[in-house]
N, C-alpha and C positions, 0 to 999 in steps of 0.2 A: 485514522479514520479516512476513507477515501471520499466523502461528499457529505454535504448537509443533508438534513432529513426534516422535511415540511411536516410539522407536528402541531397538534390541537388537544384540548384539553376538556373533559366533562366534568362540572362540578366544580364550585368554589367555597366549600365549606372549610371547616378548621383545618384538616389534614392538607387539604389542596392548597390553601393559603400559607400555611406556615411550613410546610415541606416541600410538595411536588411542584408546585406551579415556580416558586423561585429556584430549585434546582434545577427544572428543565431549563428555565430561562437563562442560567449561567453556564449551560453547555455550550461551545462555540460552534458545534456541529449541528444545534437545534435551532431550526427556524421556525419560532413559536409564532404561528399565524392565526390561531382562532382558539375562541372560548366558547362553550357552550352552558348554560345556567338557566334554569327554569324560572328563579327568581330575577326579574328585570333589573331592579334597583341595583341588587348586589353584582350581577354580571356586570353593569355598566362600571360600577365602583372599581371593581377589580380590572375590567378593561383598560380603563383610563389609569389607574395605577401602574400597570405593566406596560401600557401603549401597546394592547395585541389589536392587530388591524381588525380582525373581523369578530363579531359577536353573535351566536345564534342562541334562538329562545327553546331549542331542544336539540338533544343529541341526534335526532333523526336528520335535521337539517343540517348539522355538521356533517352526518355521513353522506351527504350527496355533494359535499365539497371536493371536487376532482383533484384539488391542489393538495389536498392533505393526504399523506400516504401513514401516518402513525398516530395514536391517540393514546393520552393518559385517562383514568378513568378513577373517581374518587365518587362512592354514592353508598346508599344503604346496602345494606349485606346481600339480600337477594335482588335487589334492583340492578347492583352495578354488573352482576352476570349476566341479566337480560340486555342492558346497554352493550355490554361487550360482545355478546351475540349478534345485535344488530350490526356493530361497526365491524366484525369480522366478515360478516356475509357482504358487506360494501368493501370489502377487499382491504381494510385498513388493518396493520400492526397494532396491537394491543398491548399496553400495559395496565394492569388492574391490579388493584390493593387485594390483599387476602382477605376473606376467602374467596377464591375465584368464583365459586358457587356454594349454595347452602345445602344442596343435595347431590347424590352422585347422577341422577337423572338431569338435573339441570347442568351439572358440569359434561356430561357426556353431549349434550347438544349444543355446547359453546365449543368442543372440540369439532363437533361436525360441522358447525357453521364455519370455522377456520379452514377446515378443508375443502369445503365448498367455495369459499372465498378467495383462498389461495393465500391467506395471510397466517401470520403466527401470532401467538399470545404468549407473554410473559406475566408471572405472578409475582407480585412485591413482597416476596420472602427476604426481607432487607437483612435478615442475619446471614443469609448466605455471601452478602457483600461486604460484611464488617471484616476489616483486614485481619483482627485477631483470630477471628473463625476461619478464616482463610489459612492463617499460619497453622491452627489446629487440624484444619482437614489434611494439609501437606504432611504435618508431624504423625498423624495417625496413619495415613496412607504409606508413609514411608516405614513406620514401626511394623506395620502388618507384611510389608513386602519383605523387609529385612530380617524381620524375625528376632530383631534385638531384643524386645521385651515379653517375647513369647505370644502366645494368641490372646485374641481379646477374651475377657471373661464375662464382662457386663457394661452396661452403659445406664446411666441415669440423667434425668434433667430434673432439676428443681426450680419452679418457678411461682414464687409466692407473690409477685408482682411490687406494688409500692408506688413511689412518684416517678410514673413514666414521662412526666413532662419537665422534671428538674427546674422548677422555677420559671418554666416558659421560655419562649425565643424571643430574641430581638427582632425578629421578622414581622414588620406592619401586617395587620389585619383588618379588612373592612367588614363592618356588619349591617345587619338590615333588621327592619322591624317587621318585615315579610313573612308571612307564614310558610313553614315548611312545605314542600310540595307533597300533595297527597301520593301515596305509593299504592301499587297493586298488591292485593294479598299474597303472602309469601306460599311458597308451595310446600305446604306442611305434609311429610309422608303420612300414607293411610295407618302406619302403625304406630304414630305417634300422636298424643293429643295437641292441642294447642298451647297448653300450660307446659307441656314437657318440651314441646318445639322450643319456647321462649328459654328455656335451660339449656336445651342444646346447640342453639344459636350462640349463646354467651360463652358455652365451653369451647365450640368451634373457632370463634373469632378470637379469641384468646390463645387456646393451645394447639392451633393447626401449626402453627409457626414451631413450637417446640416439637411436636411429633416431625414434621419437616426435617427438622435441625438434627434431629438424632438420625434419622434415615440418610441424610447426606453425609454427616460424619462416618456412618458405618457403610457407605458404598452406594447410597440412593436406590438400592435394590426395591423391586416389587415382590421379592419373596418375603413377605411381612404380613402377620397377622395380630388380631389381638388375642391375648391369652387370659386375661383376667382384669375385671374392674370393680372397685371398690370405692365408690362416690357416695357422699352424703346425699340427703334429700334434696339440697339445693343443685344436684347434678354438676357439681364444680369442684368441691373440696374432697381430695382424696387421692388415690393411686390407682394409676392403670398399666397394666403389663403388658408388653408387646414382645413378639418374636420377630427380630430383625434378622433375617437371613441365618438365624440360628443363633444369634445372640439375644440374651435377656435384656431388655430395655425396659425401664421404669420411669415413668412420669408422674412425679408429684405435684399437684397442683392445688391451688388455694388462693387466699388473698391475705395481706395482713397490712398494717398502718406501718410504712418505712419511707423513710426521707430520701432514698435511694431507689435502687430496682435490685429485687432480690430473685436474681434468676443466675444458675450455674449449670453448666453439663460436665459431666465426668465419663472418659472411657478407661476402664480398668483393663490392664493387661495381667499378665501371671507375674511379671517384674517390674510393674509400675504402673503409673497412669497419666493421662493427659487431661487438663480441667481448663475450662473457660469460664470467665465471669462476665455478664453481659452489662454495659453500662446503661443509663438510664436512655430510653429511646430517642427522645428529642434532644440530648445532649450533644452538640457538635463536636466533632474533632476529637472525639473519646472512644477509641476502640476497645474491644474486649480484652481482657486481661487473661494472659496465658500462664499456665503452670507445668511444668513437667516434672515428675518425681520418677527416678529408675534406680534400679541396682544391677551393677554390673560387677562379676567377678567379686562379691562380699563387699564392694564399695557402694555407698549410697548417696544419692546427690539428689538436691533440687535445684530445678533451671527455671527462671523467669524470661523467657525469650519475649522481645519484643519486635513487633511486624515492621517491616520496612517503611510501610505506609502507614505512619505510626499517628500523624496528625491527619485523621480523615474521618469521614462519617458516611455510615453504612447506606443512607438514604439516598445523597449524592451520588455514591458509587454505583447502587442499582440504577438510578436515573441514566447516568453516563453510559453502564453496560447496555441498558435498553438501545439508545440511540446509536451507539458504536456497532451493535449486533445487527440493526436495522439497515444502518449504512453499507455495511461489509457483507450482508446477507449471511450472517453466522448464527448458528443456535444460540439460545438464551441458556444461561445456568439454570435458570428456574422456569422451564417450559410449563404450559399448562397441561400437557398430557400426563408430566408427572406429577401435577398438582392434585390429579384424579384420585391417586393413590391415597392421599391425606384425606381426601373428602370421604372415600370409601371407609377408612379407618374410623373416621369421626362418627360416621352411622354405625359402625359396628360396637364402637364404646358404648353408645347410647341404646343399642339393642342388649348389649350384656348388662347395662345399668338398668334399664326398664324390666328386663327379665328376672334380674336379681331382687326387683323390688315388686315382682308380679304383675307389672303395668304393661309389658309390652302386647301388642295387638298381633293378628296373623296377617295383617296386610305387607304390602312392600312399597318402597317409593319407586318402583317401576311399574 
């Protein structure tokens, strides 16, 4: 990394305190100079704990700080997109949690703000920064290029959730009795009722990760579309079928009570497969586990390769990537422009779902 980056963070909630603030604080090239938090008591407590020089009462105040060139954002699902847009307009590079936006229209507005402000936005798709998933990406790319396992036949992601906290982190957290700040109304698409919007956001915030991961494993192509949707009335439990650049990709969604995290992704070739199992999300220093099955000249074998960066945490890796990319003026591995594809797909999933149930309107999010 060529230089240090002056950095600020917006939001001091659970994920900000347990994950992002301490991770950014731990990066040598990150000059953590400012916080913004609407709840004054909570903001002061977090500022004092981490000895952050400046505290602002709103993100708009932070946006006016000329010393800060990059910011991270944790907020409500639709609110953080509006914050990101304001920061990009002010010329700040932005790291934002997924989903970047809750509608395609909102997402397009964010990208437009980035262009006008001359800044870049990175979306926190932490699965792309897991060392095990990086190994899977390299394996899949290598097998596709070399042809050793034949062509790709099928991809599936199974995500039934479970205990994502894994007993909690040892990172201290400050709390407050202050009420949660009032939020502006969400941008509900015209073709969706408010009740269905709540279901849509539940699906979006959980499974946009999984959609993005399959796209990335298969080449991050924008040649992707929804082929079929079979979700329960809850708009969450069921199966979604995609065409990802000619490969059938299936997402199995749902929720169970499980003491770990029930998520795995498998890419099938003609002569084998590559599979990855995700650890609980907040479990530090636990990468995704990888399995390769292959058949060559009649011989069958299983491999369990271990990534070189075996004691690492995807959340810290993504923070390092953001700071290093800003410092060196490099492109992000999970840029906002690419994230627009996932938001469009999520909207299309619910168009299919509502049409199947006879509930879809004739309007549009545009």
